[in-house]
N, CA, C and O atoms as a GROMACS GRO file, in nm:
protein
  284
    1UNK      N    1  -6.166  -5.653   4.904
    1UNK     CA    2  -6.148  -5.795   4.875
    1UNK      C    3  -6.282  -5.856   4.840
    1UNK      O    4  -6.387  -5.809   4.885
    2UNK      N    5  -6.278  -5.960   4.760
    2UNK     CA    6  -6.399  -6.033   4.728
    2UNK      C    7  -6.435  -6.129   4.840
    2UNK      O    8  -6.353  -6.156   4.929
    3UNK      N    9  -6.557  -6.179   4.836
    3UNK     CA   10  -6.603  -6.266   4.944
    3UNK      C   11  -6.518  -6.393   4.956
    3UNK      O   12  -6.487  -6.436   5.067
    4UNK      N   13  -6.482  -6.452   4.844
    4UNK     CA   14  -6.402  -6.575   4.848
    4UNK      C   15  -6.263  -6.547   4.905
    4UNK      O   16  -6.212  -6.625   4.986
    5UNK      N   17  -6.203  -6.437   4.861
    5UNK     CA   18  -6.070  -6.404   4.911
    5UNK      C   19  -6.073  -6.376   5.061
    5UNK      O   20  -5.982  -6.416   5.133
    6UNK      N   21  -6.178  -6.307   5.108
    6UNK     CA   22  -6.192  -6.282   5.252
    6UNK      C   23  -6.202  -6.413   5.329
    6UNK      O   24  -6.138  -6.431   5.433
    7UNK      N   25  -6.283  -6.505   5.277
    7UNK     CA   26  -6.300  -6.633   5.346
    7UNK      C   27  -6.169  -6.712   5.350
    7UNK      O   28  -6.134  -6.770   5.453
    8UNK      N   29  -6.096  -6.714   5.239
    8UNK     CA   30  -5.969  -6.788   5.234
    8UNK      C   31  -5.865  -6.725   5.326
    8UNK      O   32  -5.797  -6.795   5.400
    9UNK      N   33  -5.854  -6.592   5.321
    9UNK     CA   34  -5.760  -6.523   5.409
    9UNK      C   35  -5.796  -6.547   5.554
    9UNK      O   36  -5.709  -6.568   5.638
   10UNK      N   37  -5.925  -6.545   5.584
   10UNK     CA   38  -5.971  -6.571   5.720
   10UNK      C   39  -5.935  -6.710   5.768
   10UNK      O   40  -5.891  -6.729   5.881
   11UNK      N   41  -5.956  -6.808   5.681
   11UNK     CA   42  -5.922  -6.946   5.719
   11UNK      C   43  -5.772  -6.960   5.743
   11UNK      O   44  -5.730  -7.029   5.836
   12UNK      N   45  -5.692  -6.894   5.659
   12UNK     CA   46  -5.546  -6.901   5.676
   12UNK      C   47  -5.504  -6.836   5.808
   12UNK      O   48  -5.422  -6.891   5.881
   13UNK      N   49  -5.561  -6.720   5.840
   13UNK     CA   50  -5.528  -6.655   5.966
   13UNK      C   51  -5.573  -6.737   6.085
   13UNK      O   52  -5.503  -6.746   6.186
   14UNK      N   53  -5.690  -6.796   6.074
   14UNK     CA   54  -5.740  -6.879   6.183
   14UNK      C   55  -5.648  -7.000   6.206
   14UNK      O   56  -5.615  -7.033   6.320
   15UNK      N   57  -5.608  -7.064   6.097
   15UNK     CA   58  -5.519  -7.180   6.108
   15UNK      C   59  -5.384  -7.141   6.166
   15UNK      O   60  -5.331  -7.210   6.253
   16UNK      N   61  -5.327  -7.030   6.117
   16UNK     CA   62  -5.198  -6.984   6.169
   16UNK      C   63  -5.209  -6.949   6.317
   16UNK      O   64  -5.117  -6.975   6.395
   17UNK      N   65  -5.321  -6.889   6.354
   17UNK     CA   66  -5.342  -6.856   6.495
   17UNK      C   67  -5.347  -6.979   6.582
   17UNK      O   68  -5.292  -6.980   6.692
   18UNK      N   69  -5.413  -7.082   6.533
   18UNK     CA   70  -5.420  -7.208   6.609
   18UNK      C   71  -5.282  -7.270   6.625
   18UNK      O   72  -5.249  -7.323   6.731
   19UNK      N   73  -5.201  -7.262   6.519
   19UNK     CA   74  -5.065  -7.316   6.526
   19UNK      C   75  -4.984  -7.238   6.629
   19UNK      O   76  -4.913  -7.298   6.710
   20UNK      N   77  -4.993  -7.105   6.626
   20UNK     CA   78  -4.921  -7.022   6.723
   20UNK      C   79  -4.963  -7.055   6.865
   20UNK      O   80  -4.880  -7.064   6.956
   21UNK      N   81  -5.093  -7.073   6.885
   21UNK     CA   82  -5.141  -7.106   7.019
   21UNK      C   83  -5.083  -7.238   7.067
   21UNK      O   84  -5.038  -7.250   7.181
   22UNK      N   85  -5.085  -7.336   6.978
   22UNK     CA   86  -5.030  -7.468   7.014
   22UNK      C   87  -4.882  -7.462   7.044
   22UNK      O   88  -4.834  -7.524   7.139
   23UNK      N   89  -4.808  -7.386   6.963
   23UNK     CA   90  -4.664  -7.372   6.986
   23UNK      C   91  -4.640  -7.300   7.117
   23UNK      O   92  -4.550  -7.336   7.193
   24UNK      N   93  -4.719  -7.197   7.143
   24UNK     CA   94  -4.704  -7.123   7.268
   24UNK      C   95  -4.730  -7.210   7.390
   24UNK      O   96  -4.660  -7.201   7.490
   25UNK      N   97  -4.834  -7.294   7.380
   25UNK     CA   98  -4.863  -7.386   7.491
   25UNK      C   99  -4.750  -7.487   7.509
   25UNK      O  100  -4.712  -7.519   7.622
   26UNK      N  101  -4.697  -7.537   7.397
   26UNK     CA  102  -4.593  -7.639   7.403
   26UNK      C  103  -4.466  -7.589   7.471
   26UNK      O  104  -4.400  -7.663   7.544
   27UNK      N  105  -4.433  -7.462   7.447
   27UNK     CA  106  -4.309  -7.409   7.505
   27UNK      C  107  -4.334  -7.320   7.626
   27UNK      O  108  -4.241  -7.265   7.685
   28UNK      N  109  -4.462  -7.306   7.664
   28UNK     CA  110  -4.495  -7.225   7.781
   28UNK      C  111  -4.481  -7.075   7.757
   28UNK      O  112  -4.449  -7.000   7.849
   29UNK      N  113  -4.504  -7.031   7.634
   29UNK     CA  114  -4.490  -6.890   7.599
   29UNK      C  115  -4.631  -6.828   7.590
   29UNK      O  116  -4.702  -6.846   7.491
   30UNK      N  117  -4.668  -6.755   7.695
   30UNK     CA  118  -4.802  -6.696   7.700
   30UNK      C  119  -4.821  -6.587   7.595
   30UNK      O  120  -4.932  -6.569   7.544
   31UNK      N  121  -4.714  -6.514   7.562
   31UNK     CA  122  -4.724  -6.409   7.461
   31UNK      C  123  -4.758  -6.470   7.325
   31UNK      O  124  -4.843  -6.418   7.254
   32UNK      N  125  -4.693  -6.579   7.290
   32UNK     CA  126  -4.719  -6.646   7.163
   32UNK      C  127  -4.862  -6.701   7.161
   32UNK      O  128  -4.928  -6.697   7.057
   33UNK      N  129  -4.908  -6.753   7.273
   33UNK     CA  130  -5.045  -6.801   7.282
   33UNK      C  131  -5.144  -6.687   7.257
   33UNK      O  132  -5.241  -6.704   7.184
   34UNK      N  133  -5.119  -6.572   7.318
   34UNK     CA  134  -5.207  -6.456   7.303
   34UNK      C  135  -5.206  -6.406   7.159
   34UNK      O  136  -5.311  -6.372   7.104
   35UNK      N  137  -5.088  -6.402   7.097
   35UNK     CA  138  -5.079  -6.361   6.957
   35UNK      C  139  -5.158  -6.457   6.868
   35UNK      O  140  -5.226  -6.416   6.774
   36UNK      N  141  -5.148  -6.585   6.899
   36UNK     CA  142  -5.221  -6.686   6.823
   36UNK      C  143  -5.371  -6.670   6.837
   36UNK      O  144  -5.445  -6.682   6.740
   37UNK      N  145  -5.416  -6.642   6.959
   37UNK     CA  146  -5.559  -6.623   6.982
   37UNK      C  147  -5.609  -6.499   6.906
   37UNK      O  148  -5.716  -6.502   6.847
   38UNK      N  149  -5.530  -6.392   6.909
   38UNK     CA  150  -5.568  -6.269   6.838
   38UNK      C  151  -5.576  -6.295   6.688
   38UNK      O  152  -5.668  -6.247   6.622
   39UNK      N  153  -5.482  -6.371   6.634
   39UNK     CA  154  -5.483  -6.401   6.491
   39UNK      C  155  -5.601  -6.491   6.456
   39UNK      O  156  -5.662  -6.476   6.350
   40UNK      N  157  -5.632  -6.584   6.544
   40UNK     CA  158  -5.748  -6.671   6.521
   40UNK      C  159  -5.877  -6.589   6.516
   40UNK      O  160  -5.961  -6.610   6.428
   41UNK      N  161  -5.892  -6.497   6.608
   41UNK     CA  162  -6.011  -6.412   6.611
   41UNK      C  163  -6.018  -6.323   6.487
   41UNK      O  164  -6.126  -6.303   6.430
   42UNK      N  165  -5.903  -6.271   6.445
   42UNK     CA  166  -5.898  -6.191   6.322
   42UNK      C  167  -5.946  -6.275   6.204
   42UNK      O  168  -6.024  -6.228   6.120
   43UNK      N  169  -5.901  -6.399   6.197
   43UNK     CA  170  -5.942  -6.488   6.088
   43UNK      C  171  -6.091  -6.516   6.090
   43UNK      O  172  -6.155  -6.520   5.985
   44UNK      N  173  -6.146  -6.535   6.209
   44UNK     CA  174  -6.289  -6.558   6.220
   44UNK      C  175  -6.367  -6.437   6.170
   44UNK      O  176  -6.470  -6.450   6.103
   45UNK      N  177  -6.316  -6.318   6.203
   45UNK     CA  178  -6.380  -6.195   6.156
   45UNK      C  179  -6.375  -6.181   6.005
   45UNK      O  180  -6.472  -6.140   5.941
   46UNK      N  181  -6.260  -6.215   5.948
   46UNK     CA  182  -6.246  -6.207   5.802
   46UNK      C  183  -6.342  -6.304   5.733
   46UNK      O  184  -6.401  -6.272   5.630
   47UNK      N  185  -6.357  -6.422   5.790
   47UNK     CA  186  -6.449  -6.519   5.732
   47UNK      C  187  -6.593  -6.467   5.740
   47UNK      O  188  -6.671  -6.486   5.646
   48UNK      N  189  -6.627  -6.403   5.851
   48UNK     CA  190  -6.762  -6.348   5.866
   48UNK      C  191  -6.787  -6.238   5.762
   48UNK      O  192  -6.896  -6.230   5.706
   49UNK      N  193  -6.687  -6.155   5.738
   49UNK     CA  194  -6.700  -6.050   5.636
   49UNK      C  195  -6.723  -6.114   5.499
   49UNK      O  196  -6.809  -6.070   5.422
   50UNK      N  197  -6.646  -6.216   5.469
   50UNK     CA  198  -6.662  -6.286   5.341
   50UNK      C  199  -6.800  -6.347   5.325
   50UNK      O  200  -6.860  -6.340   5.217
   51UNK      N  201  -6.851  -6.407   5.432
   51UNK     CA  202  -6.984  -6.466   5.426
   51UNK      C  203  -7.092  -6.359   5.410
   51UNK      O  204  -7.190  -6.378   5.338
   52UNK      N  205  -7.073  -6.245   5.477
   52UNK     CA  206  -7.169  -6.135   5.463
   52UNK      C  207  -7.169  -6.080   5.321
   52UNK      O  208  -7.275  -6.054   5.264
   53UNK      N  209  -7.050  -6.063   5.265
   53UNK     CA  210  -7.042  -6.014   5.126
   53UNK      C  211  -7.111  -6.111   5.031
   53UNK      O  212  -7.182  -6.068   4.940
   54UNK      N  213  -7.091  -6.239   5.052
   54UNK     CA  214  -7.153  -6.339   4.965
   54UNK      C  215  -7.306  -6.334   4.980
   54UNK      O  216  -7.378  -6.348   4.881
   55UNK      N  217  -7.354  -6.316   5.102
   55UNK     CA  218  -7.498  -6.310   5.124
   55UNK      C  219  -7.559  -6.188   5.055
   55UNK      O  220  -7.666  -6.197   4.995
   56UNK      N  221  -7.490  -6.074   5.063
   56UNK     CA  222  -7.539  -5.952   4.997
   56UNK      C  223  -7.541  -5.973   4.846
   56UNK      O  224  -7.638  -5.936   4.779
   57UNK      N  225  -7.435  -6.031   4.794
   57UNK     CA  226  -7.427  -6.057   4.650
   57UNK      C  227  -7.538  -6.152   4.606
   57UNK      O  228  -7.602  -6.130   4.503
   58UNK      N  229  -7.561  -6.257   4.683
   58UNK     CA  230  -7.667  -6.352   4.649
   58UNK      C  231  -7.804  -6.287   4.655
   58UNK      O  232  -7.890  -6.313   4.571
   59UNK      N  233  -7.825  -6.202   4.755
   59UNK     CA  234  -7.953  -6.132   4.769
   59UNK      C  235  -7.977  -6.037   4.653
   59UNK      O  236  -8.088  -6.028   4.602
   60UNK      N  237  -7.873  -5.966   4.613
   60UNK     CA  238  -7.885  -5.873   4.501
   60UNK      C  239  -7.915  -5.948   4.372
   60UNK      O  240  -7.995  -5.903   4.290
   61UNK      N  241  -7.850  -6.062   4.354
   61UNK     CA  242  -7.875  -6.143   4.234
   61UNK      C  243  -8.018  -6.196   4.233
   61UNK      O  244  -8.085  -6.194   4.130
   62UNK      N  245  -8.065  -6.241   4.348
   62UNK     CA  246  -8.201  -6.293   4.356
   62UNK      C  247  -8.302  -6.182   4.326
   62UNK      O  248  -8.401  -6.206   4.257
   63UNK      N  249  -8.278  -6.062   4.379
   63UNK     CA  250  -8.367  -5.950   4.353
   63UNK      C  251  -8.366  -5.912   4.205
   63UNK      O  252  -8.470  -5.882   4.147
   64UNK      N  253  -8.248  -5.915   4.147
   64UNK     CA  254  -8.236  -5.883   4.004
   64UNK      C  255  -8.307  -5.988   3.918
   64UNK      O  256  -8.378  -5.954   3.823
   65UNK      N  257  -8.289  -6.113   3.953
   65UNK     CA  258  -8.356  -6.221   3.879
   65UNK      C  259  -8.508  -6.207   3.890
   65UNK      O  260  -8.579  -6.225   3.791
   66UNK      N  261  -8.556  -6.176   4.008
   66UNK     CA  262  -8.699  -6.159   4.030
   66UNK      C  263  -8.753  -6.042   3.948
   66UNK      O  264  -8.857  -6.052   3.883
   67UNK      N  265  -8.679  -5.930   3.951
   67UNK     CA  266  -8.721  -5.812   3.876
   67UNK      C  267  -8.723  -5.841   3.726
   67UNK      O  268  -8.814  -5.797   3.656
   68UNK      N  269  -8.625  -5.913   3.677
   68UNK     CA  270  -8.620  -5.945   3.534
   68UNK      C  271  -8.734  -6.036   3.492
   68UNK      O  272  -8.783  -6.026   3.379
   69UNK      N  273  -8.778  -6.126   3.580
   69UNK     CA  274  -8.890  -6.215   3.549
   69UNK      C  275  -9.021  -6.135   3.543
   69UNK      O  276  -9.111  -6.168   3.465
   70UNK      N  277  -9.031  -6.030   3.625
   70UNK     CA  278  -9.154  -5.951   3.630
   70UNK      C  279  -9.167  -5.859   3.510
   70UNK      O  280  -9.278  -5.815   3.478
   71UNK      N  281  -9.056  -5.829   3.442
   71UNK     CA  282  -9.061  -5.739   3.327
   71UNK      C  283  -9.104  -5.812   3.209
   71UNK      O  284  -9.114  -5.753   3.101
   0.00000   0.00000   0.00000
């Protein structure tokens, strides 16, 4: 996946996880709360992967730009 897609998917998973947690709390369902927390954490991880990919891409572009200026 690309960095943007990872970030978007991560945000969606995080949001869905928060909704599940809230629904689980509202109805007293601990299993649903736990599933929501797991999905939220998964989303946070996906966002981190997306940010890391973007940082690597930006670093590579900066290095390439620098090298091209030196030539």
